[in-house]
C-alpha positions as CSV (number, residue, x, y, z in Angstrom):
1,X,33.3,118.3,131.1
2,X,33.2,120.8,128.2
3,X,36.2,121.6,126.0
4,X,36.6,124.8,127.9
5,X,37.0,122.9,131.2
6,X,39.4,120.3,129.9
7,X,43.0,120.9,130.9
8,X,45.6,120.7,128.1
9,X,48.1,117.8,128.3
10,X,51.0,118.9,130.5
11,X,49.1,121.9,131.7
12,X,47.9,121.8,135.3
13,X,45.7,124.9,134.8
14,X,42.2,124.6,133.4
15,X,41.4,127.2,130.7
16,X,38.3,128.4,132.5
17,X,40.2,129.4,135.7
18,X,43.6,130.4,134.2
19,X,44.0,133.5,132.0
20,X,47.1,132.1,130.4
21,X,45.5,128.8,129.4
22,X,42.4,130.7,128.2
23,X,44.4,133.1,126.0
24,X,46.5,130.2,124.6
25,X,43.2,128.4,123.6
26,X,42.1,131.7,121.9
27,X,45.4,131.8,120.0
28,X,44.5,128.3,118.8
29,X,41.1,129.5,117.7
30,X,42.6,132.4,115.9
31,X,45.1,130.0,114.1
32,X,42.1,127.8,113.1
33,X,40.2,130.7,111.7
34,X,43.2,131.8,109.6
35,X,43.3,128.2,108.3
36,X,39.5,128.4,107.6
37,X,39.8,131.7,105.7
38,X,42.7,130.3,103.6
39,X,40.9,127.1,102.7
40,X,37.6,128.7,101.9
41,X,36.3,130.6,98.9
42,X,33.5,133.0,98.1
43,X,30.9,133.6,100.8
44,X,32.5,131.0,103.1
45,X,35.8,132.9,103.0
46,X,34.1,136.2,103.7
47,X,32.1,134.7,106.6
48,X,35.2,133.1,108.1
49,X,37.2,136.3,107.7
50,X,34.5,138.3,109.5
51,X,34.5,135.8,112.4
52,X,38.3,136.1,112.5
53,X,38.2,139.9,112.6
54,X,35.7,139.8,115.5
55,X,37.7,137.3,117.5
56,X,41.0,139.3,116.9
57,X,39.3,142.5,118.0
58,X,37.8,141.1,121.1
59,X,41.0,139.1,122.0
60,X,43.2,142.1,121.6
61,X,40.8,144.4,123.5
62,X,40.8,141.8,126.4
63,X,44.6,141.7,126.4
64,X,44.8,145.5,126.4
65,X,42.4,145.7,129.4
66,X,43.6,142.6,131.4
67,X,47.1,141.3,130.4
68,X,49.0,144.5,129.5
69,X,48.0,146.5,132.7
70,X,49.0,143.5,134.9
71,X,52.4,143.0,133.1
72,X,53.1,146.7,133.4
73,X,52.3,146.8,137.1
74,X,53.5,143.4,138.4
75,X,56.5,142.4,136.2
76,X,60.0,143.9,136.3
77,X,60.6,145.4,132.8
78,X,57.0,144.8,132.0
79,X,56.4,148.3,130.5
80,X,58.9,147.5,127.7
81,X,57.4,144.1,127.0
82,X,54.0,145.7,126.7
83,X,55.2,148.5,124.4
84,X,56.6,145.9,122.0
85,X,53.3,144.0,122.0
86,X,51.3,147.2,121.5
87,X,53.4,148.1,118.5
88,X,52.7,144.7,117.0
89,X,49.0,145.0,117.7
90,X,48.8,148.4,116.1
91,X,50.4,147.1,112.9
92,X,47.9,144.3,112.8
93,X,45.0,146.6,113.3
94,X,46.2,148.8,110.4
95,X,46.5,145.7,108.2
96,X,43.0,144.6,109.2
97,X,41.5,148.0,108.3
98,X,43.0,147.6,104.8
99,X,41.7,144.0,104.5
100,X,38.2,144.9,105.7
101,X,37.9,147.4,102.8
102,X,38.7,144.7,100.3
103,X,36.4,142.0,98.9
104,X,37.8,138.6,100.0
105,X,37.7,137.7,96.2
106,X,40.0,140.7,95.4
107,X,43.3,139.4,93.9
108,X,45.2,141.4,96.5
109,X,43.3,140.1,99.5
110,X,45.1,136.7,100.0
111,X,48.7,138.0,99.7
112,X,47.8,140.8,102.3
113,X,45.9,138.2,104.4
114,X,48.9,135.8,104.5
115,X,51.2,138.7,105.6
116,X,48.7,139.5,108.4
117,X,48.7,135.8,109.4
118,X,52.5,135.7,109.7
119,X,52.5,138.9,111.7
120,X,49.7,137.7,114.1
121,X,51.4,134.4,114.6
122,X,54.7,136.1,115.5
123,X,52.8,138.4,117.8
124,X,51.1,135.4,119.5
125,X,54.4,133.7,120.0
126,X,55.9,136.8,121.5
127,X,53.0,137.1,123.9
128,X,53.3,133.5,124.9
129,X,57.1,133.7,125.4
130,X,57.3,137.1,127.1
131,X,54.0,138.1,128.7
132,X,52.3,134.8,129.4
133,X,55.4,133.2,131.0
134,X,55.9,136.3,133.2
135,X,52.3,136.3,134.3
136,X,52.5,132.7,135.5
137,X,55.7,133.5,137.4
138,X,54.3,136.7,138.9
139,X,51.0,135.8,140.3
140,X,48.8,133.3,142.1
141,X,46.0,131.0,141.1
142,X,43.3,133.4,142.4
143,X,44.6,136.3,140.3
144,X,44.9,134.0,137.2
145,X,41.2,133.1,137.8
146,X,40.1,136.7,138.2
147,X,41.9,137.6,135.0
148,X,40.3,134.6,133.2
149,X,36.8,135.7,134.3
150,X,37.4,139.1,132.6
151,X,38.8,137.5,129.4
152,X,35.8,135.1,129.3
153,X,33.4,138.1,129.6
154,X,35.2,139.6,126.5
155,X,35.2,136.3,124.7
156,X,31.4,136.1,125.0
157,X,31.3,139.2,122.7
158,X,32.8,137.4,119.7
159,X,31.8,133.8,119.2
160,X,33.9,132.0,116.6
161,X,30.7,130.7,115.0
162,X,27.8,132.8,113.8
163,X,24.9,133.1,116.2
164,X,22.1,130.5,115.7
165,X,20.0,131.6,112.8
166,X,22.6,134.1,111.5
167,X,24.1,132.5,108.5
168,X,25.6,135.4,106.6
169,X,28.6,137.5,107.7
170,X,26.7,140.7,106.8
171,X,23.9,139.7,109.3
172,X,26.5,138.6,111.9
173,X,28.4,141.9,111.5
174,X,25.1,143.8,111.8
175,X,25.2,142.8,115.5
176,X,27.5,145.8,115.9
177,X,30.3,147.7,114.2
178,X,33.8,146.8,115.3
179,X,34.4,150.0,117.3
180,X,31.1,149.4,119.2
181,X,32.1,145.8,119.8
182,X,35.5,146.9,121.2
183,X,33.7,149.4,123.5
184,X,31.2,146.7,124.7
185,X,34.2,144.4,125.2
186,X,36.0,146.9,127.4
187,X,32.8,147.5,129.4
188,X,32.3,143.7,129.9
189,X,36.0,143.2,131.0
190,X,35.9,146.2,133.4
191,X,32.6,145.0,134.9
192,X,34.0,141.4,135.3
193,X,37.1,142.9,137.1
194,X,35.0,145.1,139.3
195,X,36.1,148.3,137.6
196,X,33.4,150.6,136.1
């Protein structure tokens, strides 16, 4: 059984068939990449930061395509919950744009990065508390699995490790600009959900 298939302690839903468990695991991957960026220096910090940016972009795109529409449609008061999450996501995207323009060795990088980390962690907690809990209460196992399939299609667009043979962040980023990555992610999610 792979890590992806192993249920978490106290969780009767396996991450590969439950969108909530899958997104919770991604939140853990994001936290780990924040730790990696903070602990690293030089090229290692830059590489870890680029992997973090890719995972954040794909994760948020998947949520925008899968989670938010479901919560809006199926949860009483869901539109307000989604609007709050979208405002948080927009602020994080703006902070990422500023950070991407900085060298990771720039003296202003780490203070801005740590602020982004705090904001992203607060956003993840809000998603877990408000959206994820409501999703579990509002749907069945089959719908959770369908949504998980779409998020997994998105996840394939942004591995947390460089592709084999791609050691540098510059080469890894050359796989596609972020906007193109987000577009490909949307296409993959829509295809997985049977929407074209």
